[in-house]
C-alpha positions in Angstrom: 0.1 0.0 0.0 1.2 3.4 -0.6 2.3 5.9 2.4 0.2 8.8 3.0 2.3 11.4 1.5 3.2 9.4 -1.1 -0.2 8.8 -2.1 -1.2 12.6 -2.0 1.5 13.1 -4.4 0.7 10.5 -7.0 -3.3 11.5 -7.1 -2.8 14.8 -9.7 -0.9 12.3 -11.9 -3.5 9.8 -11.9 -6.5 11.9 -12.8 -4.7 13.2 -15.5 -4.1 9.6 -16.9 -7.8 8.8 -16.2 -9.0 12.0 -18.2 -6.7 11.4 -21.1 -8.4 7.7 -21.1 -11.8 9.0 -20.7 -13.3 6.3 -23.3 -11.6 3.3 -22.0 -12.6 4.3 -18.4 -16.2 4.0 -19.0 -15.9 0.3 -20.5 -13.4 -0.4 -17.6 -15.7 0.4 -14.8 -18.2 -2.2 -16.1 -15.4 -4.5 -15.4 -14.3 -3.2 -12.1 -17.4 -3.9 -10.8 -17.0 -7.6 -11.2 -13.5 -8.0 -10.2 -12.9 -8.7 -6.6 -9.4 -7.1 -5.3 -7.8 -9.3 -2.4 -6.7 -7.5 0.4 -3.5 -8.6 1.6 -5.5 -9.4 5.1 -7.4 -11.9 3.1 -10.7 -9.9 3.8 -11.9 -7.3 0.7 -11.2 -3.8 1.7 -10.9 -0.4 -0.4 -9.9 -0.6 -4.3 -6.1 0.8 -3.9 -4.5 2.5 -6.5 -2.4 -0.4 -7.4 -5.5 -2.7 -7.8 -6.7 -0.2 -10.0 -3.9 -0.3 -12.2 -3.5 -4.0 -12.3 -7.5 -4.4 -13.2 -7.1 -1.8 -15.8 -4.5 -3.3 -17.4 -5.9 -7.0 -17.1 -9.2 -5.1 -19.0 -6.7 -3.2 -21.3 -5.1 -6.8 -22.6 -8.4 -8.6 -23.1 -11.1 -6.0 -23.6 -9.7 -3.2 -25.6 -8.2 -4.0 -28.7 -9.2 -1.1 -30.2 -6.6 0.5 -28.4 -3.5 1.3 -30.4 -0.4 -0.8 -29.9 1.8 2.1 -28.9 -0.3 3.9 -26.8 -1.3 0.4 -24.6 2.5 -0.3 -24.3 3.7 3.2 -23.1 0.4 2.9 -20.4 1.8 -0.5 -19.7 5.2 0.5 -18.8 4.0 3.4 -17.1 1.4 1.8 -14.7 4.1 -1.7 -14.5 6.8 0.4 -13.0 4.3 2.7 -10.7 2.5 -0.5 -9.2 5.6 -2.5 -8.7 7.6 0.1 -6.9 4.7 0.7 -4.6 3.4 -2.6 -4.0 7.2 -3.5 -3.1 7.8 -0.5 -1.3 7.8 -2.4 2.1 9.3 -5.6 0.7 12.4 -4.3 -1.0 15.1 -3.8 1.9 17.0 -1.0 -0.5 14.2 1.1 -0.5 12.7 0.4 2.7 16.2 2.0 4.4 16.6 4.6 1.7 13.4 5.9 2.0 13.4 5.7 6.0 16.9 7.2 5.8 16.3 10.5 3.6 13.1 10.9 5.7 15.0 11.1 8.8 18.1 12.9 7.5 15.5 15.5 6.1 14.0 16.0 9.8 17.3 16.2 11.6 18.8 18.7 9.0 15.9 20.8 9.4 16.4 20.5 13.1 19.8 21.6 13.1 19.2 24.4 10.5 16.4 26.1 12.7 18.9 25.9 15.7 20.7 29.1 17.0 24.7 29.4 17.1 24.7 28.3 20.8 22.3 25.5 20.6 24.4 24.0 17.6 27.9 24.5 19.1 26.4 22.6 22.1 24.2 20.0 21.3 23.9 19.6 17.4 26.8 17.2 17.1 25.8 15.0 20.5 22.0 14.5 18.7 23.9 13.2 15.4 26.2 11.1 17.9 22.6 9.8 19.4 21.5 9.2 16.0 24.8 6.8 14.7 24.2 5.2 18.1 20.7 4.1 17.8 21.6 3.1 14.2 24.7 1.0 15.2 22.2 -0.6 17.4 19.7 -1.3 14.9 22.5 -2.7 12.7 24.1 -4.7 15.2 20.3 -6.3 16.4 20.0 -7.5 12.4 23.3 -9.0 12.4 22.7 -11.0 16.0 19.4 -11.9 14.1 21.3 -13.3 10.9 23.6 -15.1 12.8 20.9 -16.9 14.8 19.9 -18.8 12.0 23.7 -20.0 11.1 24.2 -23.4 11.2 26.6 -23.3 13.6 24.8 -21.5 16.2 21.7 -23.8 16.2 24.1 -26.1 18.0 23.7 -26.8 21.6 26.0 -24.2 23.8 27.7 -27.3 25.3 28.6 -28.5 21.9 29.6 -25.1 20.4 32.0 -24.8 23.7 33.5 -28.1 23.1 34.5 -26.8 19.5 36.1 -23.5 20.7 38.3 -26.3 23.0 39.7 -27.8 20.3 40.2 -24.8 18.7 42.5 -23.4 22.0 44.4 -27.0 21.9 45.0 -25.8 18.4 46.0 -22.6 18.5 47.3 -21.7 21.8 46.6 -17.8 23.3 49.9 -15.8 24.1 52.2 -16.8 21.3 54.5 -13.8 20.9 55.0 -12.9 17.0 58.6 -13.8 16.2 61.0 -10.9 15.5 61.7 -12.0 11.7 57.9 -11.8 11.0 57.5 -8.5 12.6 58.2 -4.8 11.3 61.3 -4.0 13.9 59.9 -0.5 14.1 56.7 -1.6 15.9 57.0 -3.4 19.2 55.8 -6.6 19.5 52.4 -7.7 20.1 51.0 -10.7 21.3 48.8 -13.3 19.2 45.5 -14.0 20.8 45.1 -17.2 19.3 41.5 -19.1 20.1 40.5 -16.2 22.1 39.2 -14.6 18.4 36.4 -17.0 18.7 34.6 -14.5 21.2 34.9 -11.6 18.5 33.3 -12.9 15.6 29.5 -12.1 17.2 27.9 -11.8 20.2 26.4 -14.8 20.4 30.0 -16.6 20.5 31.2 -14.1 23.3 28.6 -14.8 25.4 29.1 -18.8 24.8 32.9 -18.3 25.2 32.6 -15.8 28.3 30.2 -18.5 30.3 32.3 -21.5 29.5 34.5 -21.6 32.2 36.5 -24.8 30.7 38.4 -22.3 28.2 39.8 -20.2 30.7 41.8 -22.1 32.9 45.1 -21.8 31.2 46.0 -18.6 32.5 48.6 -16.4 29.8 50.8 -13.9 30.8 52.1 -12.7 27.3 48.5 -11.2 26.8 49.2 -8.8 29.2 48.1 -8.1 32.9 44.1 -7.0 31.6 44.0 -10.7 29.9 45.5 -12.3 32.7 42.9 -11.0 35.1 40.3 -11.5 33.3 41.0 -15.2 32.7 41.2 -15.9 36.2 37.5 -14.3 36.8 36.6 -16.2 33.4 37.6 -19.4 34.7 35.0 -19.6 38.0 36.0 -22.5 40.3 37.3 -24.2 37.5 41.0 -25.7 38.2 43.1 -23.5 36.7 46.8 -23.7 34.7 48.7 -21.3 35.9 52.5 -20.8 34.4 54.4 -17.3 34.1 58.0 -17.3 33.3 59.9 -13.9 34.1 62.2 -12.5 31.3 64.2 -10.6 34.0 65.0 -11.6 37.1 64.2 -8.4 38.2 60.6 -8.3 37.6 57.4 -9.0 39.6 55.0 -11.7 38.9 51.9 -10.7 37.1 48.8 -9.6 37.6 49.7 -9.6 41.3 51.6 -11.9 44.1 48.4 -11.8 46.4 46.2 -12.6 43.3 47.9 -15.5 42.6 47.7 -16.4 45.9 44.1 -15.8 46.0 43.7 -18.6 43.4 45.9 -21.3 44.9 42.5 -23.1 46.3 41.4 -23.9 42.7 45.0 -24.5 40.8 45.8 -27.4 39.3 49.2 -26.3 37.8 51.5 -23.7 39.3 54.8 -23.2 37.1 56.5 -20.0 38.0 60.2 -18.6 37.0 61.7 -15.6 38.4 64.2 -13.7 40.4 64.8 -13.8 44.3 62.7 -10.7 44.3 59.4 -11.7 43.3 59.5 -15.4 45.1 60.5 -13.0 48.5 57.4 -11.4 47.9 55.0 -14.3 47.0 56.1 -17.4 49.2 55.2 -15.7 52.7 51.6 -15.2 50.6 51.0 -19.0 49.9 50.1 -20.0 53.6 46.9 -21.9 52.4 46.0 -25.4 51.3 46.3 -26.3 47.8 43.5 -29.0 47.7 43.8 -30.0 44.0 47.5 -28.9 42.9 48.5 -31.9 41.3 51.8 -29.9 39.6 54.1 -27.9 40.9 57.3 -26.2 39.1 59.5 -23.4 40.1 62.6 -22.0 38.8 64.8 -19.6 40.4 66.7 -17.1 38.5 70.0 -15.4 40.1 70.4 -11.8 39.2 74.0 -11.9 37.7 73.9 -8.2 38.6 73.7 -8.3 42.3 76.6 -9.6 44.1 74.5 -10.6 47.1 72.1 -12.8 45.0 73.0 -16.4 46.0 72.9 -19.4 43.2 69.8 -21.1 45.3 66.9 -20.7 47.2 65.5 -21.8 50.0 61.9 -23.3 49.5 59.7 -22.7 52.8 58.6 -25.7 54.8 55.1 -24.3 55.4 54.3 -23.7 51.6 50.5 -24.2 51.2 50.5 -24.8 54.9 52.2 -28.7 53.8 48.9 -29.1 52.3 49.0 -30.5 49.1 47.3 -34.3 48.7 47.4 -34.2 45.3 50.6 -32.9 44.2 52.3 -35.7 41.9 54.7 -34.0 40.3 57.3 -31.6 41.7 60.1 -29.5 39.8 62.0 -27.1 41.5 65.0 -25.4 39.7 67.9 -23.8 41.9 65.5 -24.3 44.9 66.1 -26.1 48.0 63.6 -28.3 49.7 64.1 -29.7 53.2 64.8 -33.1 53.1 62.6 -34.7 54.1 59.7 -32.5 53.2 55.6 -32.9 53.4 55.5 -31.4 49.8 57.8 -34.3 48.9 55.8 -37.3 50.0 53.5 -39.4 47.4 54.9 -38.2 44.6 55.1 -40.0 41.0 57.4 -37.1 39.5 60.5 -35.4 41.4 63.0 -33.3 39.6 65.5 -31.2 41.6 68.3 -29.0 39.4 71.2 -27.0 41.1 73.4 -25.1 38.8 76.4 -26.4 37.7 79.0 -23.8 39.3 82.4 -24.0 37.2 84.1 -21.1 39.4 86.4 -22.1 41.3 85.0 -19.7 44.2 81.9 -21.4 44.0 82.8 -24.8 43.6 80.8 -26.6 45.9 77.1 -26.3 47.0 77.8 -28.5 50.0 75.9 -25.7 52.1 72.6 -26.4 50.4 72.6 -29.7 49.6 71.1 -32.2 51.4 72.9 -34.9 53.9 73.5 -38.0 52.4 71.5 -39.7 54.8 68.4 -37.4 54.6 68.5 -37.7 50.4 67.8 -41.3 51.0 65.5 -41.2 54.0 63.5 -38.7 51.2 63.9 -41.1 48.3 62.8 -44.6 50.7 59.3 -42.5 51.2 58.6 -42.5 47.6 58.0 -45.9 46.3 56.1 -44.7 43.6 58.0 -42.3 41.5 58.3 -43.3 37.9 60.5 -39.9 37.0 63.8 -39.4 39.1 66.1 -36.3 37.9 68.7 -34.9 40.0 71.4 -32.7 39.0 74.4 -31.6 40.8 72.0 -32.5 43.9 74.0 -35.6 45.5 75.9 -34.9 48.6 79.0 -36.8 49.4 78.9 -40.1 51.1 79.6 -39.8 54.8 79.6 -43.7 55.2 75.9 -44.6 55.3 74.8 -47.9 56.0 71.2 -49.3 55.2 69.6 -51.3 52.6 68.5 -50.9 48.7 65.8 -48.5 48.3 63.8 -50.1 45.8 62.1 -48.3 42.8 59.4 -50.6 41.1 57.6 -48.3 38.5 60.6 -45.7 38.0 60.6 -45.2 34.0 63.4 -42.6 33.5 66.5 -42.1 36.0 68.4 -39.2 35.6 72.1 -38.1 37.3 73.9 -35.1 36.9 77.1 -34.9 39.1 80.4 -35.9 40.0 81.4 -39.7 39.0 82.1 -40.4 43.0 78.7 -39.1 44.1 76.8 -40.8 41.1 78.5 -44.3 42.3 77.8 -43.8 45.7 74.2 -43.4 45.2 73.9 -45.9 42.9 75.1 -48.5 45.7 72.0 -47.5 47.7 69.3 -47.5 45.0 67.9 -50.5 42.8 66.9 -49.0 39.6 64.7 -51.1 37.3 66.4 -52.4 33.8 63.6 -51.4 32.1 64.1 -47.8 33.2 65.7 -45.2 30.7 68.7 -44.1 32.4 71.0 -41.1 31.8 73.9 -40.5 33.8 75.9 -37.1 33.4 79.3 -36.8 35.1 82.4 -35.3 35.8 85.8 -36.8 36.8 88.3 -35.4 39.4 91.9 -36.0 38.7 93.4 -37.9 41.8 96.8 -38.1 42.6 98.9 -40.7 41.2 100.4 -41.9 38.1 100.4 -45.5 36.4 98.0 -48.0 35.6 94.9 -49.9 37.2 93.7 -53.2 36.3 89.9 -53.1 35.7 88.2 -56.1 33.7 91.2 -57.8 31.9 91.9 -54.0 31.0 94.7 -51.3 32.4 93.3 -48.0 33.1 95.1 -44.9 33.5 95.2 -44.2 37.6 92.9 -41.4 38.8 89.9 -42.0 36.2 87.2 -41.7 39.0 84.4 -42.6 36.4 85.9 -46.2 35.6 83.7 -47.8 38.8 80.7 -46.2 37.4 80.8 -48.4 34.0 80.6 -51.6 35.9 76.9 -50.5 36.9 75.8 -50.2 33.4 75.6 -54.0 33.7 72.5 -54.0 36.1 70.7 -51.0 33.7 68.7 -51.3 30.8 70.8 -53.8 28.1 72.7 -54.5 30.8 74.7 -58.5 30.9 73.7 -58.9 34.3 69.8 -58.0 33.3 67.2 -60.5 32.4 64.1 -58.5 32.1 64.8 -56.2 29.4 65.4 -56.3 25.5 69.1 -56.9 24.3 70.1 -53.3 22.7 69.8 -53.0 19.0 72.3 -49.5 18.6 75.2 -48.8 20.3 77.2 -45.6 20.3 81.0 -44.9 21.5 82.5 -41.8 20.6 85.6 -40.3 22.2 85.9 -36.8 21.4 88.9 -34.8 23.3 88.2 -35.2 27.3 84.2 -36.2 26.4 83.0 -40.1 26.2 79.7 -40.9 25.4 78.0 -44.1 25.4 74.5 -44.3 24.1 72.0 -47.8 23.5 68.8 -48.4 22.3 66.3 -51.4 21.8 63.9 -49.3 19.2 63.3 -51.9 16.5 61.9 -49.1 13.7 64.0 -49.1 10.4 67.5 -47.4 11.0 69.6 -45.2 9.1 73.2 -44.5 9.3 72.7 -40.5 9.7 71.3 -40.2 13.0 70.9 -43.7 14.5 67.1 -42.9 15.1 66.4 -41.9 18.6 66.4 -39.1 20.4 65.5 -40.7 24.1 67.8 -44.1 24.0 67.7 -46.4 26.6 70.9 -45.7 28.4 73.0 -42.7 27.8 76.5 -42.3 29.9 78.7 -39.3 29.5 81.6 -38.4 30.9 84.1 -35.3 31.2 87.3 -36.9 32.3 88.7 -33.7 33.8 86.2 -30.4 34.3 85.0 -28.9 31.6 86.6 -25.3 32.0 89.8 -27.2 32.3 91.7 -27.0 28.9 93.9 -30.3 29.5 94.3 -32.5 26.7 94.2 -36.2 28.0 95.9 -39.3 26.7 93.2 -41.3 25.1 91.4 -44.2 26.1 88.6 -44.7 24.4 89.6 -48.6 23.3 90.2 -49.8 26.7 86.6 -48.2 27.9 84.8 -49.5 25.1 86.2 -52.8 25.6 84.9 -52.6 29.3 81.7 -51.3 28.1 81.1 -54.3 26.0 81.9 -56.4 28.9 79.1 -54.4 30.7 76.6 -54.0 27.9 74.8 -57.3 26.5 76.3 -56.4 22.4 75.4 -60.1 21.1 72.0 -59.1 19.7 73.6 -55.6 18.1 72.7 -54.0 14.6 74.2 -51.3 14.6 77.5 -49.7 15.7 78.6 -46.1 15.9 82.4 -46.1 17.1 84.1 -42.4 16.8 87.6 -42.8 18.0 90.9 -40.5 17.9 93.1 -43.7 17.7 92.8 -46.5 14.8 91.0 -49.7 15.9 93.7 -51.8 15.1 92.4 -55.0 12.8 92.4 -57.6 15.9 90.2 -55.6 17.5 87.6 -55.7 14.7 87.9 -59.2 14.1 86.9 -59.5 18.0 84.2 -57.2 17.8 83.1 -59.7 14.5 82.7 -62.6 16.8 81.3 -60.7 20.2 78.5 -58.7 17.6 78.0 -61.3 15.0 74.5 -59.3 13.9 75.7 -56.3 13.0 74.2 -54.8 9.5 75.6 -51.3 10.1 78.7 -50.2 11.3 79.6 -46.1 11.0 83.0 -44.8 12.3 85.5 -42.4 11.4 88.8 -41.3 10.9 92.0 -44.4 11.0 89.3 -46.7 12.6 87.5 -46.2 8.7 90.8 -47.7 7.4 91.2 -50.7 9.5 87.4 -51.8 8.8 87.7 -51.5 5.4 90.8 -53.5 5.8 89.2 -56.2 7.8 86.1 -56.2 5.5 88.6 -56.8 2.6 89.9 -60.5 3.7 88.2 -63.8 4.0 89.7 -67.1 4.7 88.5 -70.5 3.9 86.1 -72.6 5.8 87.8 -75.2 8.2 87.1 -77.8 5.6 89.4 -76.4 3.2 87.1 -76.0 0.5 87.4 -72.6 -1.1 84.1 -72.8 -2.5 83.0 -69.1 -2.3 79.6 -70.4 -0.6 81.6 -71.6 1.9 84.3 -69.0 2.3 84.3 -66.7 5.6 83.5 -63.3 5.7 83.9 -60.8 8.4 80.8 -59.4 9.8 78.8 -61.6 7.2 75.6 -59.8 7.9 76.7 -56.3 7.3 74.9 -54.4 4.5 75.9 -50.7 4.9 79.4 -49.3 6.0 79.6 -45.3 7.4 82.2 -43.2 7.3 81.8 -39.7 8.9 83.9 -36.9 9.9 86.8 -38.2 8.0 89.2 -36.5 5.5 89.8 -38.6 2.6 93.1 -36.8 1.9 95.0 -36.7 5.0 93.5 -40.5 6.5 96.2 -43.2 5.2 96.7 -46.7 5.5 99.5 -47.6 8.1 101.9 -49.3 6.0 101.9 -48.2 2.7 100.9 -44.5 3.6 98.0 -44.7 1.1 95.4 -42.0 1.2 92.2 -43.3 2.2 90.5 -41.9 -1.2 92.6 -43.9 -3.4 92.6 -47.3 -1.3 88.9 -47.6 -0.3 88.1 -48.8 -3.6 90.3 -51.9 -3.9 89.7 -53.0 -0.3 85.9 -53.0 -0.8 86.0 -54.3 -4.2 87.0 -58.1 -2.7 83.7 -57.7 -0.8 81.7 -56.5 -3.2 82.5 -59.6 -5.3 81.9 -61.6 -2.9 78.3 -63.9 -2.3 77.4 -61.1 0.4 78.2 -57.9 -0.8 77.3 -54.6 1.2 74.2 -52.3 0.2 75.8 -49.0 -0.1 78.5 -47.1 1.7 77.4 -43.8 3.1 80.0 -41.1 3.5 78.5 -38.3 5.8 80.2 -35.1 7.1 83.6 -36.1 5.2 86.2 -33.8 3.8 86.3 -35.4 -0.3 86.3 -34.5 -3.4 83.5 -35.4 -6.4 85.9 -37.3 -8.6 86.8 -39.6 -6.0 82.9 -40.4 -4.7 82.7 -41.2 -8.7 85.9 -43.8 -8.3 83.9 -45.5 -5.2 80.5 -45.3 -7.4 82.3 -47.5 -9.5 82.7 -50.4 -7.2 79.8 -49.7 -4.7 76.6 -47.6 -4.5 77.4 -44.2 -2.6 75.3 -41.9 -0.3 76.8 -38.7 0.3 75.7 -35.9 1.7 77.1 -33.5 -0.7 76.2 -30.4 0.7 77.8 -30.3 4.4 81.6 -30.5 5.1 84.2 -27.9 4.6 85.2 -28.3 1.2 83.8 -29.9 -2.1 84.5 -30.1 -5.3 87.4 -29.9 -7.6 90.8 -28.2 -7.8 92.7 -26.8 -10.4 95.4 -28.4 -11.5 97.6 -25.6 -10.3 96.4 -26.1 -6.9 97.1 -29.7 -6.6 100.2 -29.3 -4.4 98.5 -27.6 -1.9 95.5 -29.6 -1.8 95.6 -30.7 1.7 95.5 -27.6 2.9 92.5 -26.4 1.8 90.9 -29.2 3.4 89.5 -29.4 7.3 90.6 -32.4 9.7 86.9 -33.2 10.8 87.8 -32.8 14.1 84.9 -30.0 15.1 82.4 -32.6 15.5 79.9 -31.6 17.9 79.9 -34.2 20.8 76.9 -32.1 22.7 73.5 -34.0 22.8 72.3 -37.3 21.9 73.6 -38.7 19.1 70.3 -41.1 18.8 68.1 -39.1 17.0 65.7 -39.3 13.5 66.6 -38.2 10.4 65.6 -38.4 6.6 68.6 -40.7 5.4 67.7 -44.2 3.6 66.8 -46.4 5.8 67.3 -50.3 6.7 65.0 -52.7 7.7 67.4 -55.1 9.8 64.7 -57.5 10.9 64.7 -59.8 13.8 
């Protein structure tokens, strides 16, 4: 229907049209009397202009053929436009809002124009602001109404909240933008992560805000306001409270009091701060933590403060000694009381003190527990699954007690002086199924000469040697009957550093990384403190032989052996007997020459038949030979001084012609030329990581005399970290 003012404006135009068709109107009237014009409400109502024109068109088409076509077409076009506009004016969104907006704007402009200058200066802009706010509210209401019909918003609130939890796990909040991805001229901004779902629409905001489980992981990288908002929205749900201060002098946020107020529903508390923050916080933590499951505290020393100690004491009465559900305790540079109520009932205990190398602070015995108190504390933790003690073990004053059993222990880590590790291990019964890591430092003792140990002569003063014998009781040890045989063994002597790693993982293996990042057994020893620069005589061959007696090597499939000295061929022949199932050997330097010499040897069987099928081959199951960190020019055969690159082809040729040839030769992180690799490929398939090392490619003929000067000796191989780790090289399935 017409609106009032538009109907009045149309009347003169309608009258003119009716007068111009007076002859036709007389005929139309009798048809109009018989036409029922339906009202939108369903009842018969007054004849509207729209209905009149609709009827007029109907009659004109069917009852007035005498009207000229041109005039009728013009009349039809005019009336169709008018009637459609009027009929759909309330249904067409664009027309409605345009009409309503123009009407409101006209009214506001009239009022603004009639206002005085004083009134204009005071209230006109405020009036427009109110209009804009009202229009914005209408638009927001329309948006909410539209969002209500979205399929995802028809889901139950619990389902939508669960979807938000999945988004939170995939995109955590509070992760800072990387410096490489941001503008250096702009401050680093935190990422809201999953919280952006609360900014999508009003419905999602209401669901996210009221879903307490979404806000239990308190993030402080978003700032103080967001941290408080999360804590408030979490309600009484168990919360995860983690905050690591970058600077030791910083205070904890949002405030120490706010942290203490929420301890009643904290499930995880993880803090890293300096003495300033902990000295303010610890006196406030005097209330029970009834649902606390994990407590992790890290103290950061302020190196700028001379009086800042290396460690802090953990209060005896923290949480009013009431943490009934505490199962995981991690203390870094914080010294608890031994024993302490907070340590009872744990399944995970990790205590780390700093490794102080400054001679002035060479000992932390003032904060370390008494040896007997440490044993008492451990004896109260029969359910331990993880035990990590780093630089915590005190000197043994001659304790006498029965061994402590840990039947559920799965991970065991000791970092300390070699003698202290040995003393503690003498009182602990560690399951052979536990993954064990021992990192120790020896102290040189007075005395010279050799001492006999397991049939070998070891230099006097090697404090770590007794620890090697204890490997036989750990995972893969000779005296252990409850564990799998180790399949992989790594032994490296680099400088004064010795590393032993074993693994019983049976997945496919390769030569580049030896597969696992978490070996079953890891023994690492610094023969002298790392800060000392003295170079000791190598003892790797003797120690490796003793390791082979402590560990069950009969089932080994993979061996990585890196020694500063060349392993004699007789030793390789001994390992051939001890490790008959080896499928992969990786070695370096002079040992690479001797293993190649051994592989080239063969002997007839005892029957005297020289048939190839019955010919004896050393390491008969070997399929991959690896050479790493080796200089192919400077490494030479012992008797002929022939370079390795020149001799290796002929040495391997004999093995490749046997009935059990090698599958391929692996060359990694070596100094070698492309031409030498091509010579080897004539004999055996070569897998060469040509993108690593100090020097690759061909030399000019004029530089051939100085070729050796362009090579690196490969001695800069890093000894840090675990050697048993994943890589992307070709694999070898060694089967059973």
